[in-house]
Every structure is written in C-alpha cells, then in structure tokens.
C-alpha positions in Angstrom: -9.2 35.2 6.0 -10.0 34.7 2.0 -12.1 31.9 0.3 -8.8 29.8 -0.4 -7.6 29.8 2.9 -11.0 28.7 4.1 -11.1 25.8 1.7 -7.5 24.7 2.7 -8.3 24.8 6.3 -11.4 23.0 5.7 -9.7 20.3 4.1 -7.1 20.2 7.0 -9.9 20.1 9.5 -11.7 17.4 7.6 -8.8 15.1 7.2 -7.2 15.7 10.7 -10.2 15.7 12.9 -11.0 11.9 13.0 -7.5 10.7 12.3 -5.4 10.5 15.5 -2.9 13.4 14.5 -4.8 16.4 16.3 -6.9 18.7 14.1 -6.3 21.8 16.3 -2.4 21.5 16.1 -2.6 21.4 12.4 -5.1 24.2 12.1 -2.5 26.0 14.1 0.6 24.7 12.2 -0.6 25.1 8.8 -1.3 28.9 8.8 1.9 29.2 10.4 3.7 27.4 7.6 1.8 29.3 4.9 2.4 32.9 6.7 -1.5 33.2 7.2 -3.1 34.7 10.4 -3.8 32.5 13.3 -7.7 31.5 12.7 -8.0 31.4 16.5 -9.5 28.9 19.1 -13.3 29.9 18.3 -13.0 29.2 14.5 -11.3 25.8 15.3 -14.4 25.1 17.6 -17.0 26.2 15.3 -15.8 24.4 12.2 -15.7 21.4 14.1 -19.5 21.4 13.9 -18.8 20.5 10.0 -17.0 17.5 11.0 -19.4 16.6 13.7 -22.5 16.6 11.2 -20.2 14.0 9.1 -20.3 11.8 12.2 -24.2 12.3 12.9 -24.8 11.4 9.2 -22.4 8.6 9.2 -23.5 7.1 12.6 -27.2 8.1 12.4 -28.8 5.0 12.7 -26.7 4.3 15.7 -27.5 7.3 17.4 -31.3 7.1 16.7 -31.2 3.5 18.1 -29.1 4.7 21.2 -31.2 7.7 21.8 -34.4 5.8 21.7 -33.3 3.0 24.0 -31.9 5.4 26.5 -35.2 7.6 26.5 -37.3 4.1 27.0 -35.0 3.1 29.5 -35.9 6.1 31.8 -39.3 4.2 32.3 -38.7 0.7 31.5 -36.4 -0.7 33.8 -36.2 -3.9 31.8 -34.4 -1.9 29.1 -31.6 -0.4 31.5 -29.2 -3.3 30.9 -29.6 -3.3 26.9 -26.2 -2.1 25.3 -28.0 0.7 23.6 -29.4 2.2 26.9 -26.3 1.8 28.7 -24.4 3.5 25.7 -26.7 6.3 26.2 -25.5 6.8 29.8 -21.8 6.1 29.0 -21.9 8.9 26.2 -23.5 11.5 28.7 -21.3 10.8 31.7 -18.4 10.4 29.6 -18.7 13.8 28.3 -19.0 15.6 31.8 -14.8 15.5 32.3 -14.4 17.5 29.2 -17.2 19.9 29.5 -16.0 20.7 33.1 -12.4 21.0 32.1 -13.2 23.0 29.2 -15.1 25.8 31.2 -12.4 25.7 33.9 -9.2 26.1 31.5 -11.0 28.0 28.7 -8.7 30.8 29.0 -5.6 28.7 28.9 -6.8 26.6 25.7 -7.6 30.2 23.9 -4.4 31.6 25.0 -1.1 29.9 26.2 -1.8 26.4 25.0 -1.7 27.7 21.6 1.9 27.5 21.5 3.8 25.8 18.7 6.6 24.4 21.0 3.8 22.8 23.1 2.0 21.5 20.3 5.1 20.0 18.6 5.9 18.2 21.9 2.4 16.9 22.3 2.5 15.6 19.0 5.5 13.5 19.7 4.5 12.4 23.4 0.9 11.3 22.7 2.2 9.6 19.5 4.5 7.6 21.6 1.8 6.9 24.2 -0.3 5.6 21.2 2.4 3.3 20.2 2.6 2.1 23.8 -1.1 1.4 23.7 -1.0 -0.4 20.3 1.6 -2.8 21.6 0.2 -3.4 25.2 -3.5 -3.5 24.7 -4.8 -6.9 24.4 -7.3 -6.0 21.4 -9.9 -8.4 22.8 -12.9 -6.5 23.8 -15.5 -5.5 21.6 -17.9 -2.4 21.8 -20.6 -4.8 23.6 -17.9 -5.2 26.3 -18.3 -1.6 27.3 -18.8 -1.0 31.0 -19.7 2.1 32.9 -16.0 2.2 34.3 -14.5 1.8 31.1 -16.8 4.5 29.6 -15.8 6.9 32.2 -12.1 6.2 31.8 -12.3 6.7 28.2 -14.3 10.1 28.7 -11.5 11.0 31.0 -8.8 10.6 28.1 -11.1 12.7 26.1 -10.2 15.8 28.4 -6.4 15.4 27.3 -7.0 17.1 23.8 -7.8 20.3 25.5 -4.2 20.8 24.9 -3.7 21.2 21.1 -1.5 18.5 19.8 -2.9 15.7 21.7 -5.8 14.5 19.6 -9.3 14.0 20.7 -9.6 11.0 18.6 -6.1 9.9 19.4 -6.5 10.1 23.2 -9.9 8.3 23.3 -8.5 5.6 20.8 -5.4 5.4 23.0 -7.4 5.1 26.2 -9.8 2.4 24.9 -7.0 0.4 23.3 -5.2 0.6 27.0 -8.4 -0.9 28.4 -8.2 -3.7 26.0 -10.6 -2.9 23.2 -10.0 -3.6 19.5 -9.1 -0.5 17.3 -12.4 -0.8 15.7 -14.5 -0.5 18.8 -12.0 2.1 20.2 -12.4 4.2 17.0 -16.3 3.6 17.0 -17.0 4.6 20.7 -14.5 7.5 20.0 -16.9 8.8 17.5 -19.9 8.4 19.4 -18.3 10.0 22.5 -17.0 12.9 20.6 -20.7 14.2 19.5 -21.7 15.9 22.7 -18.4 17.5 23.4 -17.7 18.9 20.0 -21.3 20.3 19.5 -21.3 21.9 22.8 -17.9 23.5 22.2 -18.9 24.7 18.8 -22.1 26.2 19.9 -20.2 28.0 23.1 -17.7 29.6 20.8 -20.2 30.3 17.9 -20.8 33.5 19.9 -17.7 34.9 18.5 -18.3 34.3 14.9 -18.5 37.7 13.0 -17.9 39.9 15.8 -14.7 42.2 15.6 -12.5 39.7 17.4 -13.8 36.4 16.1 -13.7 34.6 12.9 -15.2 36.1 9.7 -18.7 34.6 9.0 -18.4 33.6 5.3 -15.1 31.9 5.4 -16.2 30.1 8.6 -19.1 28.8 6.5 -17.2 27.7 3.7 -14.4 26.1 5.8 -17.2 24.4 7.9 -18.8 22.9 4.7 -15.6 21.7 3.2 -14.8 20.1 6.4 -18.0 18.1 6.4 -17.4 16.6 3.1 -13.9 15.6 3.9 -14.8 14.4 7.1 -17.2 12.0 6.1 -14.7 10.4 3.7 -12.1 10.3 6.7 -14.4 8.6 8.9 -15.3 5.8 6.4 -11.6 5.6 5.6 -10.4 5.2 9.1 -12.8 2.6 10.2 -11.8 0.5 7.3 -8.0 1.0 8.2 -8.2 0.1 11.8 -10.0 -3.0 11.2 -7.1 -4.3 9.3 -4.2 -2.3 10.2 -2.1 -0.8 13.3 -2.1 2.7 14.2 1.7 2.8 13.7 1.4 5.0 10.6 0.0 7.9 12.6 2.7 7.4 15.3 5.3 7.7 12.7 3.6 10.9 11.1 3.1 12.4 14.6 6.8 11.9 15.5 8.0 13.1 12.3 5.7 16.0 12.1 6.5 17.0 16.0 10.4 16.5 15.0 10.0 18.6 11.9 8.2 21.5 13.8 10.8 21.7 16.7 13.3 22.0 14.2 11.8 24.7 12.4 11.3 26.5 15.5 14.8 25.9 16.8 16.2 27.6 13.5 13.9 30.3 13.7 12.2 29.5 10.3 8.7 29.8 12.1 8.0 31.4 15.6 5.9 30.0 18.2 
C-alpha cells in the first residue's frame, strides 16, 4: 500500500463510517474496483480509531458528562436515575453483545465474510430494512426516553455490522427508529454506543500492524489521520441532515451500489 492508496482509503473510511452505507464494505469494494490489494480486516479495524477520535472530539462534552455522572452514581444512589448515569450503563451493557460476537466469530469476520457477493447483498438487504424502519417507526421518542430495554435492543442491532455491508451506524440507526426514536436521537445514541466497540476492536487488531501479515505502519497512520479529518466533517453533516431529512437517500445509494456490484460480479468485471 502506498501513500495515495492510504489517503483515498482514509477519505472512504471517513465518509462511510458514520453514514449508514457500511465503511467495511466500501473499504473492500474500492480496492477491488481500483485493482489494489485488499487492505484486510485488521487494517479496517485499526483505521476506525481515526474516525472514533472524531467522535470523541465531537461529543467530548457529552462523554465527560456521562462518564462523570456514571462514576458518581456508583456511590450516590440519588444520581442513578439521571439520564447521564443511565446512559453510562446503557452504553456499557449495549456493547456486550458485539464484543462477545466479535470474539466468537473473529475467524469468519476476517475470512469468509470478506466476500463481495455477501457485501453487495447486505448493502441491498439492510438498505431495504432501513427503508422499512423509516416508514414504520413513529419517530417520537427523544434521547431522554431511552430505557435499558431499548439500549440493549439497539446494542443487539450493533452486532449485525460484523457482516461487512450491513453498516454499524445503519444497523443501530435502523434499530432505534424501529423502537420509535427520532432520526437525530437515533444517530446521536448510535455515535455514543459505537465508542467502546470500535475502540476495543481497533486495539485488538492493532497487534497486526507492521507485522509480516498485517497492514503496513506508515500508510496505516496516514489513513487513520485522514479518516479522522473527514470523519469529523461527516458527523456534523449527518446530524444536520437527519434532523430535517429522511434516510431514503442512503437507501437509494445502498440499493444502487449493491445492484451495481452484483452486476459487475456477474459479468466477471471484478471477482469476489
């Protein structure tokens, strides 16, 4: 991997990590279309730390407030019913499903799941599920209405993106809208819920960086920095977009991209 490839993949990661269109699928598809080598699952997990730093910076006030309230609530019972203290528990407990599934299915994630036929199909399938959630969800609940049950259900939806093409942000956004949350509330909780899972995944895969079978060190650093810059802008844009618009634009893109990819695979233009 050279510097140009690292910059391009960093832009792709930054743009697609937070939009409900699957960053892992695009990091697999783009190199295929450009006839570049597959960067690998470890590379994908590590550069997500760049976009996660964007989340930490964008939501640092929320993160500090929630963390402090949660810590204080461990000793002060009166604080345990506050939204911030509850959010701390919801994020921690909501991260358990994807953490367990990630460890159990690590070999599948890094191997058979990195198949373009599967990725293309998941782009379409989960795009259509997002469309159903958009049409069916009441979109009345705010972040203040979040309960432990809802937090765990959305956390379970977060397991689906272990299949490339599903989209972590798309799955949690879909799950939250099915539960009746507004797009903006769903997106905000999705960002906060992603922090432990992505950080743990990136740190776990970082052991491969620089070794013989893992991603090269310098391009990985460049890509991570670029993904941070682009990712920060993507967060700001998405929150503004979902506050006033539906998610249908992402549904159309997913179905189009998935269908195009299936066509290219069927014609033999690219291989899985």
